[in-house]
Structure formats: structure tokens, C-alpha cells
VOKOLSE-536469 format. One line per field, with one value per atom (N, C-alpha, C): x, y, z; residue number from 0; atom name; residue in one letter. Coordinates in pm, 1 decimal. Layout:
REM residues N
X = c(X, ...)
Y = c(Y, ...)
Z = c(Z, ...)
resi = c(NUM, ...)
name = c(CA, ...)
resn = c(a, ...)
//
This chain:
REM residues 61
X = c(30155.6, 30029.1, 30022.2, 29865.4, 29837.9, 29816.1, 29855.4, 29827.3, 29764.2, 29648.8, 29593.7, 29690.7, 29683.6, 29769.8, 29712.1, 29591.8, 29517.1, 29392.4, 29371.7, 29241.1, 29122.6, 29042.7, 28898.1, 28819.4, 28729.7, 28628.0, 28523.2, 28449.7, 28338.8, 28223.6, 28206.1, 28110.7, 28123.6, 28265.1, 28293.7, 28271.0, 28289.8, 28271.3, 28133.6, 28047.6, 27906.3, 27834.3, 27892.0, 27814.0, 27832.8, 27959.7, 27996.7, 27895.8, 27879.3, 27784.3, 27645.4, 27583.6, 27465.9, 27401.6, 27508.2, 27491.8, 27389.6, 27432.2, 27359.6, 27228.5, 27208.1, 27112.4, 26997.3, 26865.5, 26747.5, 26644.3, 26579.8, 26451.1, 26335.9, 26281.5, 26137.2, 26015.9, 25911.1, 25797.9, 25724.8, 25659.4, 25628.8, 25502.4, 25504.4, 25403.1, 25269.6, 25164.4, 25032.8, 24937.6, 24856.5, 24770.3, 24630.8, 24530.9, 24398.2, 24339.4, 24284.7, 24231.8, 24117.3, 24137.0, 24028.1, 23897.6, 23884.9, 23764.4, 23705.2, 23763.4, 23713.4, 23779.3, 23858.3, 23929.9, 24007.0, 24059.5, 24142.3, 24296.0, 24372.8, 24502.6, 24575.5, 24654.2, 24716.6, 24870.9, 24969.0, 25089.4, 25077.9, 25145.6, 25130.9, 25174.1, 25125.3, 25159.6, 25137.6, 25042.9, 25010.7, 24863.1, 24816.0, 24678.1, 24639.9, 24501.9, 24439.4, 24421.7, 24443.0, 24423.6, 24290.8, 24225.7, 24074.5, 23965.2, 23994.7, 23897.1, 23950.3, 24076.6, 24134.9, 24134.8, 24119.4, 24146.3, 24281.3, 24333.1, 24442.8, 24437.3, 24446.7, 24425.6, 24264.7, 24178.8, 24032.3, 23988.7, 24078.9, 24047.4, 24025.6, 23939.1, 23928.9, 24021.1, 24129.6, 24259.0, 24231.1, 24187.9, 24171.1, 24022.6, 23953.0, 23833.8, 23815.0, 23760.1, 23774.9, 23656.6, 23659.9, 23525.6, 23444.4, 23336.0, 23229.9, 23226.4, 23202.3, 23181.6, 23030.4)
Y = c(14501.5, 14511.6, 14628.1, 14606.9, 14687.2, 14831.1, 14928.9, 15067.3, 15129.9, 15207.0, 15265.5, 15360.9, 15369.0, 15453.3, 15585.7, 15595.7, 15725.9, 15712.2, 15809.6, 15852.9, 15808.8, 15744.1, 15692.2, 15816.8, 15871.3, 15978.5, 15944.4, 16046.2, 16005.9, 15949.6, 16000.1, 15935.8, 15779.7, 15745.6, 15609.1, 15515.7, 15564.7, 15495.4, 15477.7, 15594.6, 15578.8, 15505.2, 15488.9, 15411.3, 15278.1, 15215.4, 15101.6, 15058.2, 15136.5, 15126.0, 15097.3, 15191.4, 15185.8, 15090.3, 15004.2, 14895.9, 14777.8, 14759.3, 14675.6, 14693.1, 14837.9, 14898.6, 14879.6, 14854.5, 14879.5, 14905.0, 15011.6, 15061.5, 14967.0, 14927.1, 14831.6, 14904.6, 14882.8, 14945.5, 14887.3, 14978.3, 14905.6, 14805.2, 14729.3, 14626.3, 14692.3, 14647.8, 14708.2, 14607.5, 14640.2, 14564.6, 14621.7, 14534.2, 14600.8, 14650.9, 14775.8, 14820.0, 14718.7, 14684.0, 14605.4, 14676.8, 14799.4, 14882.1, 14892.9, 14969.7, 15017.6, 14940.0, 14837.6, 14770.0, 14846.0, 14960.5, 15059.4, 14987.9, 15005.7, 14955.9, 15069.3, 15025.4, 15108.6, 15056.5, 15131.1, 15087.4, 15031.3, 14908.3, 14847.3, 14941.4, 14947.8, 15006.0, 15151.8, 15214.8, 15335.7, 15355.1, 15471.6, 15520.4, 15506.4, 15461.1, 15435.3, 15593.8, 15622.6, 15758.6, 15777.7, 15674.9, 15685.5, 15690.6, 15602.3, 15617.2, 15660.6, 15680.3, 15738.7, 15642.4, 15492.4, 15386.7, 15331.8, 15293.9, 15202.8, 15128.9, 14984.4, 14883.2, 14875.8, 14883.3, 14886.9, 14995.0, 15105.9, 15219.7, 15346.9, 15452.9, 15553.7, 15644.8, 15683.9, 15788.4, 15923.3, 15922.0, 16068.9, 16081.4, 16209.0, 16225.2, 16262.7, 16177.7, 16221.7, 16276.7, 16388.8, 16446.6, 16355.2, 16366.5, 16307.6, 16351.7, 16261.1, 16313.3, 16354.1)
Z = c(13199.1, 13204.2, 13097.4, 13027.6, 12886.6, 12953.1, 12873.7, 12895.9, 12780.1, 12795.7, 12683.1, 12617.7, 12475.7, 12397.7, 12393.8, 12381.5, 12385.8, 12471.9, 12535.7, 12608.1, 12527.9, 12591.6, 12507.0, 12555.1, 12458.1, 12476.8, 12586.8, 12616.0, 12712.5, 12635.2, 12512.2, 12420.6, 12411.8, 12372.2, 12355.0, 12457.4, 12572.9, 12709.2, 12733.7, 12707.8, 12727.9, 12651.0, 12506.8, 12403.9, 12444.4, 12502.6, 12526.4, 12671.5, 12761.9, 12867.0, 12837.0, 12741.6, 12698.9, 12629.7, 12547.3, 12454.4, 12546.9, 12674.0, 12742.6, 12814.9, 12840.7, 12896.8, 12804.3, 12836.2, 12759.2, 12857.8, 12837.4, 12917.5, 12876.1, 12967.0, 12952.6, 12988.2, 12911.8, 12945.4, 13080.6, 13165.7, 13277.6, 13274.0, 13356.2, 13351.2, 13398.7, 13312.0, 13373.7, 13401.8, 13519.5, 13585.0, 13559.5, 13569.8, 13567.6, 13708.3, 13727.2, 13850.6, 13890.2, 14044.9, 14072.1, 14085.6, 14074.3, 14095.6, 13954.5, 13862.9, 13737.8, 13630.7, 13636.1, 13546.5, 13431.5, 13460.1, 13377.9, 13393.9, 13296.7, 13299.0, 13374.5, 13506.3, 13595.0, 13611.3, 13654.3, 13740.8, 13839.6, 13872.4, 14005.8, 14121.9, 14229.6, 14343.3, 14336.5, 14257.2, 14242.8, 14232.1, 14265.7, 14279.1, 14139.5, 14109.4, 13981.0, 13937.4, 13816.9, 13755.3, 13720.6, 13690.2, 13635.5, 13766.0, 13859.7, 13983.3, 14099.4, 14119.8, 14239.3, 14359.3, 14330.6, 14428.3, 14433.4, 14563.2, 14576.2, 14681.8, 14668.1, 14756.5, 14810.1, 14725.1, 14747.3, 14840.8, 14833.9, 14928.8, 14848.2, 14863.0, 14766.0, 14849.0, 14763.3, 14814.5, 14765.5, 14643.7, 14582.9, 14517.8, 14552.2, 14532.1, 14389.7, 14283.8, 14149.1, 14112.0, 14017.3, 13991.1, 13867.5, 13913.2, 13809.7, 13684.8, 13581.1, 13451.0, 13422.0)
resi = c(0, 0, 0, 1, 1, 1, 2, 2, 2, 3, 3, 3, 4, 4, 4, 5, 5, 5, 6, 6, 6, 7, 7, 7, 8, 8, 8, 9, 9, 9, 10, 10, 10, 11, 11, 11, 12, 12, 12, 13, 13, 13, 14, 14, 14, 15, 15, 15, 16, 16, 16, 17, 17, 17, 18, 18, 18, 19, 19, 19, 20, 20, 20, 21, 21, 21, 22, 22, 22, 23, 23, 23, 24, 24, 24, 25, 25, 25, 26, 26, 26, 27, 27, 27, 28, 28, 28, 29, 29, 29, 30, 30, 30, 31, 31, 31, 32, 32, 32, 33, 33, 33, 34, 34, 34, 35, 35, 35, 36, 36, 36, 37, 37, 37, 38, 38, 38, 39, 39, 39, 40, 40, 40, 41, 41, 41, 42, 42, 42, 43, 43, 43, 44, 44, 44, 45, 45, 45, 46, 46, 46, 47, 47, 47, 48, 48, 48, 49, 49, 49, 50, 50, 50, 51, 51, 51, 52, 52, 52, 53, 53, 53, 54, 54, 54, 55, 55, 55, 56, 56, 56, 57, 57, 57, 58, 58, 58, 59, 59, 59, 60, 60, 60)
name = c(N, CA, C, N, CA, C, N, CA, C, N, CA, C, N, CA, C, N, CA, C, N, CA, C, N, CA, C, N, CA, C, N, CA, C, N, CA, C, N, CA, C, N, CA, C, N, CA, C, N, CA, C, N, CA, C, N, CA, C, N, CA, C, N, CA, C, N, CA, C, N, CA, C, N, CA, C, N, CA, C, N, CA, C, N, CA, C, N, CA, C, N, CA, C, N, CA, C, N, CA, C, N, CA, C, N, CA, C, N, CA, C, N, CA, C, N, CA, C, N, CA, C, N, CA, C, N, CA, C, N, CA, C, N, CA, C, N, CA, C, N, CA, C, N, CA, C, N, CA, C, N, CA, C, N, CA, C, N, CA, C, N, CA, C, N, CA, C, N, CA, C, N, CA, C, N, CA, C, N, CA, C, N, CA, C, N, CA, C, N, CA, C, N, CA, C, N, CA, C, N, CA, C, N, CA, C, N, CA, C, N, CA, C)
resn = c(x, x, x, x, x, x, x, x, x, x, x, x, x, x, x, x, x, x, x, x, x, x, x, x, x, x, x, x, x, x, x, x, x, x, x, x, x, x, x, x, x, x, x, x, x, x, x, x, x, x, x, x, x, x, x, x, x, x, x, x, x, x, x, x, x, x, x, x, x, x, x, x, x, x, x, x, x, x, x, x, x, x, x, x, x, x, x, x, x, x, x, x, x, x, x, x, x, x, x, x, x, x, x, x, x, x, x, x, x, x, x, x, x, x, x, x, x, x, x, x, x, x, x, x, x, x, x, x, x, x, x, x, x, x, x, x, x, x, x, x, x, x, x, x, x, x, x, x, x, x, x, x, x, x, x, x, x, x, x, x, x, x, x, x, x, x, x, x, x, x, x, x, x, x, x, x, x, x, x, x, x, x, x)
//
């Protein structure tokens, strides 16, 4: 069985693991109330609605 001659550094191991990882941008959807782009399964930051119900009272402009 092969045995490593030297210990591989933490950085080298982490670089190897990170090579296959790529962060992706979240998929955005249009809010059914105000048509603003929002993250799915989250309250809309523009109008405060979630699943067609007002969850957060937003200040009017």
C-alpha cells in the first residue's frame, strides 16, 4: 500500500477540494403581487407578501 512521503499541507488539501465546488447565484422569481424579483420561499422585500398573504407591513412611499 502506498504511503505518503510527506504530509500534504492544509492549503493543498483545501485547494483540491475547492476545485470541484462552485457557488451558484440563487434562482430568482417574480413576486405574484408586485412583480419584483425575489428569492423563492422568502418574503418579498418590496411588498412584504408571502404566498399571497401580507406578512410584513411595509411603509408606503
